[in-house]
C-alpha positions as CSV (number, residue, x, y, z in Angstrom):
1,X,-50.2,100.9,-76.0
2,X,-46.5,101.4,-74.4
3,X,-43.6,100.4,-76.3
4,X,-41.5,97.3,-75.0
5,X,-38.2,97.9,-73.3
6,X,-35.4,97.7,-75.6
7,X,-33.2,94.5,-74.8
8,X,-29.4,94.7,-75.4
9,X,-28.3,92.5,-78.6
10,X,-27.0,88.9,-77.6
11,X,-23.6,90.0,-78.7
12,X,-23.6,92.3,-75.9
13,X,-24.3,89.6,-73.0
14,X,-21.8,87.5,-74.8
15,X,-19.2,90.5,-74.8
16,X,-20.0,91.1,-71.4
17,X,-19.2,87.5,-70.5
18,X,-16.0,87.0,-72.4
19,X,-14.6,90.3,-70.7
20,X,-15.5,89.1,-67.5
21,X,-14.1,85.5,-67.8
22,X,-11.1,86.4,-69.6
23,X,-10.0,89.0,-67.1
24,X,-10.9,86.7,-64.2
25,X,-8.7,84.3,-65.1
26,X,-5.7,86.3,-66.5
27,X,-3.3,87.3,-64.0
28,X,-2.2,90.5,-65.8
29,X,-3.7,93.1,-67.7
30,X,-2.6,95.5,-69.8
31,X,-4.1,99.2,-69.2
32,X,-3.3,102.3,-71.2
33,X,-4.3,105.9,-69.5
34,X,-2.8,109.0,-71.4
35,X,0.3,107.4,-71.1
36,X,2.3,104.1,-72.3
37,X,0.6,100.7,-71.8
38,X,1.4,98.8,-68.4
39,X,0.8,95.2,-67.3
40,X,-0.9,95.6,-63.8
41,X,-2.1,92.7,-61.5
42,X,-5.7,93.2,-60.7
43,X,-8.8,91.3,-59.1
44,X,-12.2,91.2,-60.7
45,X,-15.0,92.2,-58.2
46,X,-18.6,93.3,-58.9
47,X,-18.6,93.8,-62.4
48,X,-15.1,95.5,-62.7
49,X,-11.3,94.9,-62.6
50,X,-9.8,96.7,-59.4
51,X,-6.3,97.6,-59.7
52,X,-3.9,99.2,-56.0
53,X,-1.0,101.2,-56.8
54,X,1.0,104.6,-57.0
55,X,2.6,104.3,-53.8
56,X,5.7,102.9,-52.3
57,X,6.4,99.3,-53.2
58,X,3.1,99.3,-55.1
59,X,2.7,99.1,-59.2
60,X,2.7,102.9,-60.8
61,X,-0.1,103.4,-62.9
62,X,0.6,107.1,-64.5
63,X,-1.8,108.6,-67.2
64,X,-5.1,106.6,-65.0
65,X,-7.1,109.5,-63.6
66,X,-10.3,109.2,-61.7
67,X,-13.3,109.8,-64.3
68,X,-11.2,109.3,-67.4
69,X,-11.3,106.3,-69.6
70,X,-8.3,103.6,-70.5
71,X,-7.7,100.9,-72.9
72,X,-7.5,97.2,-71.2
73,X,-6.2,94.4,-73.3
74,X,-6.6,91.0,-71.3
75,X,-3.9,88.3,-72.3
76,X,-4.5,84.5,-72.1
77,X,-3.1,82.8,-69.1
78,X,-2.1,79.9,-71.2
79,X,-0.5,81.1,-73.9
80,X,0.1,85.2,-73.3
81,X,-1.7,86.1,-76.5
82,X,-4.3,89.0,-76.6
83,X,-7.8,87.4,-75.6
84,X,-10.0,90.7,-75.9
85,X,-9.6,94.6,-76.0
86,X,-12.1,96.8,-73.8
87,X,-12.6,100.4,-73.3
88,X,-13.0,101.0,-69.3
89,X,-14.3,104.0,-67.4
90,X,-11.5,104.9,-64.1
91,X,-13.2,105.3,-60.9
92,X,-11.1,105.7,-58.0
93,X,-12.6,105.1,-54.5
94,X,-11.8,107.0,-51.4
95,X,-10.4,105.1,-48.6
96,X,-12.5,104.1,-45.9
97,X,-15.9,104.0,-47.8
98,X,-17.6,100.9,-48.4
99,X,-16.7,100.4,-51.9
100,X,-12.9,100.7,-50.9
101,X,-13.0,98.4,-48.2
102,X,-14.8,95.6,-50.4
103,X,-12.2,96.0,-53.1
104,X,-9.3,96.5,-50.9
105,X,-10.3,92.9,-49.3
106,X,-10.4,91.2,-52.5
107,X,-7.0,93.1,-53.4
108,X,-5.4,91.8,-50.2
109,X,-6.1,88.4,-50.9
110,X,-4.2,88.5,-54.3
111,X,-1.3,90.7,-53.3
112,X,2.1,88.5,-53.4
113,X,5.1,89.1,-51.1
114,X,4.2,92.2,-49.4
115,X,6.6,93.1,-47.3
116,X,4.2,94.2,-44.6
117,X,1.2,92.0,-45.0
118,X,-0.4,92.9,-41.3
119,X,-0.7,96.7,-42.2
120,X,-1.5,96.6,-45.6
121,X,-4.6,97.7,-45.9
122,X,-3.8,100.8,-43.7
123,X,-0.5,101.4,-46.1
124,X,-2.9,101.4,-48.8
125,X,-5.3,104.0,-47.3
126,X,-2.7,106.1,-46.6
127,X,-0.1,106.1,-49.4
128,X,-2.2,104.3,-52.4
129,X,-4.9,104.7,-55.0
130,X,-7.4,101.9,-55.7
131,X,-8.9,102.0,-59.1
132,X,-12.3,100.6,-60.7
133,X,-11.8,99.8,-64.3
134,X,-15.3,99.1,-65.3
135,X,-16.1,98.0,-68.7
136,X,-17.7,100.1,-71.0
137,X,-17.3,99.1,-74.4
138,X,-15.6,96.1,-76.1
139,X,-13.5,96.3,-79.2
140,X,-14.9,95.0,-82.2
141,X,-11.7,93.3,-83.6
142,X,-8.2,92.7,-82.1
143,X,-5.6,94.4,-84.1
144,X,-3.8,92.3,-87.0
145,X,-0.2,93.3,-85.6
146,X,1.9,92.4,-82.6
147,X,1.6,96.3,-80.9
148,X,5.2,95.5,-79.4
149,X,6.9,98.4,-77.9
150,X,10.2,99.2,-76.5
151,X,10.1,98.1,-72.4
152,X,9.7,101.2,-70.1
153,X,12.8,102.6,-68.6
154,X,13.5,101.2,-65.1
155,X,15.7,100.8,-62.3
156,X,15.2,97.2,-62.0
157,X,18.0,94.9,-63.0
158,X,18.7,91.1,-62.8
159,X,22.4,91.1,-64.1
160,X,24.8,90.4,-61.2
161,X,28.3,89.2,-60.9
162,X,29.2,85.7,-62.2
163,X,29.6,83.7,-58.4
164,X,33.3,82.8,-58.0
165,X,32.9,79.0,-58.0
166,X,31.0,78.9,-61.6
167,X,34.0,78.7,-64.0
168,X,35.1,75.7,-61.9
169,X,32.0,74.0,-62.0
170,X,31.6,74.6,-65.8
171,X,35.2,73.3,-66.4
172,X,34.7,70.2,-64.0
173,X,31.6,69.5,-66.3
174,X,33.3,69.7,-69.5
175,X,35.9,67.6,-68.4
176,X,33.8,64.8,-67.5
177,X,32.7,64.5,-71.2
């Protein structure tokens, strides 16, 4: 008598469904390789999250290497809270391969405000990396703490000089009261 093949426990299927649905609906995922965790825009395609970056004008993801692992945390699009955390296997696709073409076709539709929309895929092939983050294991319990961290240093700034006419506008509003 041949033994019956083992089927995964129902929880495994539920975990996979939770990871897929939460990741599909979230605009950002938090990914941590060997460096600090970073928020990355992504697309869910063919059972994994795909990210593009590490090139000029694209999102950086240092610490993510081909064949390595990463910790992925998915947030709620509505409230911003943590929904699920999972461990991913990182795979880098070479430019021009069938997998790369399929992933880039999906990523291209999600890329907002690209400075060179017509030549974007060619630029990605020359200067960027496309990574596949395939779920390997779902974290059993989410941590109790907030996991908040100091923001990473950046050259980006939102501070600008106050417009010359602003004090006059503010004084007019006070005078009307």
